[in-house]
C-alpha positions as a printed NumPy array, in Angstrom:
array([[ 76.437,  74.308,  60.957],
       [ 75.165,  75.382,  64.363],
       [ 78.616,  76.794,  65.169],
       [ 78.592,  78.866,  61.946],
       [ 75.131,  80.285,  62.698],
       [ 76.224,  81.282,  66.221],
       [ 79.306,  83.037,  64.859],
       [ 77.28 ,  84.982,  62.301],
       [ 74.698,  86.01 ,  64.914],
       [ 77.234,  87.229,  67.514],
       [ 78.166,  90.57 ,  65.847],
       [ 74.477,  91.41 ,  65.373],
       [ 73.831,  90.695,  69.073],
       [ 76.746,  92.9  ,  70.201],
       [ 75.652,  95.73 ,  67.916],
       [ 72.174,  95.631,  69.43 ],
       [ 73.416,  95.705,  73.049],
       [ 76.136,  98.376,  72.685],
       [ 73.817, 101.383,  72.123],
       [ 71.875, 100.421,  75.243],
       [ 75.019, 100.602,  77.395],
       [ 75.929, 103.953,  75.816],
       [ 72.412, 105.216,  76.358],
       [ 72.538, 104.227,  80.033],
       [ 75.81 , 106.121,  80.499],
       [ 74.386, 109.173,  78.755],
       [ 71.267, 109.039,  80.905],
       [ 73.35 , 108.953,  84.105],
       [ 75.504, 111.854,  82.925],
       [ 72.489, 113.994,  82.044],
       [ 70.948, 113.328,  85.471],
       [ 74.001, 114.744,  87.292],
       [ 73.672, 118.483,  88.043],
       [ 75.872, 120.767,  85.986],
       [ 78.203, 123.428,  87.336],
       [ 75.67 , 126.245,  86.938],
       [ 73.009, 124.209,  88.738],
       [ 75.338, 123.389,  91.617],
       [ 76.349, 127.047,  92.005],
       [ 72.701, 128.134,  92.057],
       [ 71.921, 125.515,  94.696],
       [ 74.903, 126.559,  96.845],
       [ 73.803, 130.186,  96.718],
       [ 70.3  , 129.186,  97.724],
       [ 71.551, 127.074, 100.626],
       [ 73.712, 129.928, 101.928],
       [ 70.882, 132.435, 101.538],
       [ 68.422, 130.229, 103.409],
       [ 70.847, 129.255, 106.168],
       [ 72.05 , 132.844, 106.691],
       [ 68.49 , 134.186, 106.816],
       [ 67.547, 131.616, 109.449],
       [ 70.732, 132.222, 111.431],
       [ 70.17 , 135.973, 111.496],
       [ 66.569, 135.469, 112.611],
       [ 67.716, 133.202, 115.46 ],
       [ 70.565, 135.384, 116.691],
       [ 69.142, 138.814, 115.982],
       [ 66.571, 138.738, 118.772],
       [ 66.674, 139.151, 122.531],
       [ 68.79 , 136.402, 124.11 ],
       [ 69.804, 135.147, 120.654],
       [ 73.421, 135.407, 121.774],
       [ 73.164, 135.731, 125.531],
       [ 71.255, 132.482, 126.096],
       [ 73.028, 130.432, 123.43 ],
       [ 76.056, 128.934, 125.18 ],
       [ 77.636, 127.966, 121.857],
       [ 77.922, 131.571, 120.635],
       [ 77.557, 133.703, 123.779],
       [ 80.133, 136.512, 123.755],
       [ 82.36 , 136.188, 126.805],
       [ 84.612, 138.72 , 128.456],
       [ 87.665, 139.111, 126.19 ],
       [ 90.781, 137.271, 127.38 ],
       [ 92.555, 140.636, 127.561],
       [ 90.087, 141.765, 130.248],
       [ 89.759, 138.574, 132.261],
       [ 92.411, 139.526, 134.802],
       [ 90.632, 142.834, 135.416],
       [ 87.32 , 141.03 , 135.698],
       [ 88.756, 138.629, 138.269],
       [ 90.153, 141.492, 140.343],
       [ 86.838, 143.345, 140.247],
       [ 84.965, 140.284, 141.458],
       [ 87.361, 139.923, 144.362],
       [ 86.499, 143.437, 145.571],
       [ 82.756, 142.988, 145.127],
       [ 82.338, 144.73 , 141.773],
       [ 81.438, 141.643, 139.778],
       [ 78.126, 143.171, 138.722],
       [ 79.977, 145.685, 136.569],
       [ 81.821, 142.879, 134.818],
       [ 78.558, 141.017, 134.236],
       [ 76.951, 144.167, 132.84 ],
       [ 79.762, 144.545, 130.319],
       [ 79.408, 140.947, 129.15 ],
       [ 75.631, 141.219, 128.909],
       [ 76.012, 144.517, 127.051],
       [ 78.267, 142.989, 124.405],
       [ 75.698, 140.262, 123.758],
       [ 72.854, 142.771, 123.619],
       [ 74.827, 144.846, 121.117],
       [ 75.339, 141.749, 118.962],
       [ 71.62 , 140.955, 119.11 ],
       [ 70.787, 144.566, 118.267],
       [ 73.145, 144.758, 115.291],
       [ 72.548, 141.327, 113.769],
       [ 69.209, 141.985, 111.992],
       [ 71.002, 144.563, 109.859],
       [ 73.474, 141.904, 108.771],
       [ 71.006, 140.302, 106.369],
       [ 71.571, 142.861, 103.608],
       [ 75.337, 142.652, 104.17 ],
       [ 75.355, 138.861, 103.919],
       [ 73.211, 138.824, 100.772],
       [ 75.399, 141.479,  99.133],
       [ 78.512, 139.461,  99.961],
       [ 76.879, 136.301,  98.6  ],
       [ 76.472, 137.937,  95.177],
       [ 80.229, 138.472,  94.984],
       [ 81.274, 134.937,  95.884],
       [ 83.117, 133.087,  93.107],
       [ 82.276, 129.405,  93.595],
       [ 85.422, 127.575,  92.532],
       [ 85.122, 123.777,  92.359],
       [ 81.398, 123.761,  93.293],
       [ 81.291, 119.989,  92.947],
       [ 83.764, 119.622,  95.8  ],
       [ 81.667, 121.939,  97.977],
       [ 78.452, 120.066,  97.173],
       [ 80.042, 116.717,  98.034],
       [ 82.091, 118.121, 100.904],
       [ 81.34 , 118.098, 104.61 ],
       [ 78.082, 119.153, 106.198],
       [ 79.214, 122.776, 106.492],
       [ 81.329, 123.084, 103.339],
       [ 79.267, 125.906, 101.777],
       [ 79.276, 127.986, 104.956],
       [ 83.026, 127.499, 105.383],
       [ 83.638, 128.541, 101.78 ],
       [ 81.441, 131.607, 102.261],
       [ 83.312, 132.406, 105.492],
       [ 86.703, 132.246, 103.759],
       [ 85.507, 134.245, 100.761],
       [ 83.597, 136.995, 102.557],
       [ 84.897, 137.498, 106.119],
       [ 86.885, 140.655, 105.329],
       [ 83.995, 142.294, 103.47 ],
       [ 81.477, 141.27 , 106.139],
       [ 83.667, 142.693, 108.9  ],
       [ 84.218, 146.008, 107.135],
       [ 80.517, 146.503, 106.422],
       [ 79.384, 145.361, 109.861],
       [ 81.811, 147.396, 112.01 ],
       [ 79.948, 150.741, 111.966],
       [ 76.671, 148.981, 112.753],
       [ 78.144, 147.213, 115.779],
       [ 79.827, 150.415, 116.973],
       [ 76.492, 152.233, 116.849],
       [ 74.848, 149.453, 118.887],
       [ 77.655, 149.46 , 121.451],
       [ 77.355, 153.203, 121.827],
       [ 73.561, 153.346, 121.882],
       [ 73.312, 150.624, 124.545],
       [ 75.976, 152.194, 126.735],
       [ 78.423, 149.322, 126.377],
       [ 81.362, 151.579, 125.543],
       [ 80.774, 153.52 , 128.778],
       [ 80.639, 150.228, 130.714],
       [ 83.891, 149.158, 129.06 ],
       [ 85.656, 152.408, 129.994],
       [ 84.378, 152.121, 133.559],
       [ 85.84 , 148.63 , 133.87 ],
       [ 89.194, 149.774, 132.48 ],
       [ 89.398, 152.652, 134.959],
       [ 89.195, 150.19 , 137.834],
       [ 92.605, 148.733, 136.973],
       [ 96.03 , 150.45 , 137.001],
       [ 96.819, 148.879, 133.635],
       [ 93.516, 149.88 , 132.084],
       [ 94.965, 152.698, 129.973],
       [ 97.457, 150.344, 128.359],
       [ 94.716, 147.863, 127.536],
       [ 92.589, 150.638, 126.04 ],
       [ 95.415, 151.412, 123.609],
       [ 95.994, 147.763, 122.69 ],
       [ 92.493, 146.303, 122.603],
       [ 89.73 , 147.192, 120.114],
       [ 86.337, 146.489, 121.691],
       [ 84.479, 147.217, 118.453],
       [ 86.522, 144.7  , 116.486],
       [ 86.188, 142.076, 119.187],
       [ 82.383, 142.307, 119.203],
       [ 82.25 , 142.431, 115.393],
       [ 84.37 , 139.274, 115.129],
       [ 82.398, 137.441, 117.806],
       [ 79.058, 138.446, 116.3  ],
       [ 79.986, 137.328, 112.796],
       [ 81.436, 134.071, 114.1  ],
       [ 78.241, 133.437, 116.049],
       [ 76.027, 133.992, 113.02 ],
       [ 78.283, 131.843, 110.82 ],
       [ 78.264, 129.042, 113.393],
       [ 74.468, 128.989, 113.394],
       [ 74.535, 129.163, 109.593],
       [ 76.719, 126.066, 109.538],
       [ 74.197, 124.234, 111.68 ],
       [ 71.391, 125.253, 109.327],
       [ 73.371, 124.103, 106.291],
       [ 73.977, 120.734, 107.918],
       [ 70.252, 120.426, 108.526],
       [ 69.494, 121.164, 104.874],
       [ 71.978, 118.557, 103.7  ],
       [ 70.756, 115.811, 106.019],
       [ 67.034, 116.388, 106.471],
       [ 64.941, 115.976, 103.288],
       [ 62.127, 118.007, 104.857],
       [ 64.514, 120.996, 105.088],
       [ 65.271, 120.856, 101.35 ],
       [ 62.697, 123.491, 100.535],
       [ 63.112, 123.845,  96.762],
       [ 63.343, 121.57 ,  93.735],
       [ 66.803, 122.969,  93.031],
       [ 68.137, 122.03 ,  96.464],
       [ 66.509, 118.606,  96.232],
       [ 68.102, 118.039,  92.831],
       [ 71.607, 118.857,  94.044],
       [ 71.55 , 117.742,  97.678],
       [ 68.845, 115.092,  97.753],
       [ 70.298, 111.702,  98.538],
       [ 73.666, 113.123,  99.618]])
């Protein structure tokens, strides 16, 4: 008799417990951020990190005194620089290097509008993989997606800074000191070099800011970012 009662009660017990398990699974699924939420959070992270990076680099000594992003004499000019130092004209080489960094610092504040415009055009494929990726996954995705557009928009701004600060004149003066200077002038694009180095510097600082947002709860400044990146 007891065995029969237990057998009759078992289906009722299973029926009662099954919805609870299903409900738990549904609750977990609904708590995970959707694709649209993840994309919005990624955009916000990139906007915040780029704004902070531009503020840090777009001021006096933002490049020059930051060893990680300081713009060095281009490899193409290092032999000339070495020769000039040997004959006591190292100050001219130093002035050129300082000038390139000053031009980057001068141009960078104007990059904010360019970065934000580029951010609007980013198509976030597989946002879940970016959210769960490495500490700099969003910055790296933005870099891959936007580098060409950023470079094109930023080039005239950098050229103006180089010209206004006299860096182009310093560059030509250094080239004239070497017999092979004319050949280098035809092969090497100073504008493009400074543009590339400036953008790389800003993106490197952006990556550091993104990592901070991902790993420091106090840097997760909005409910959206906390929802997507909190506890990662």
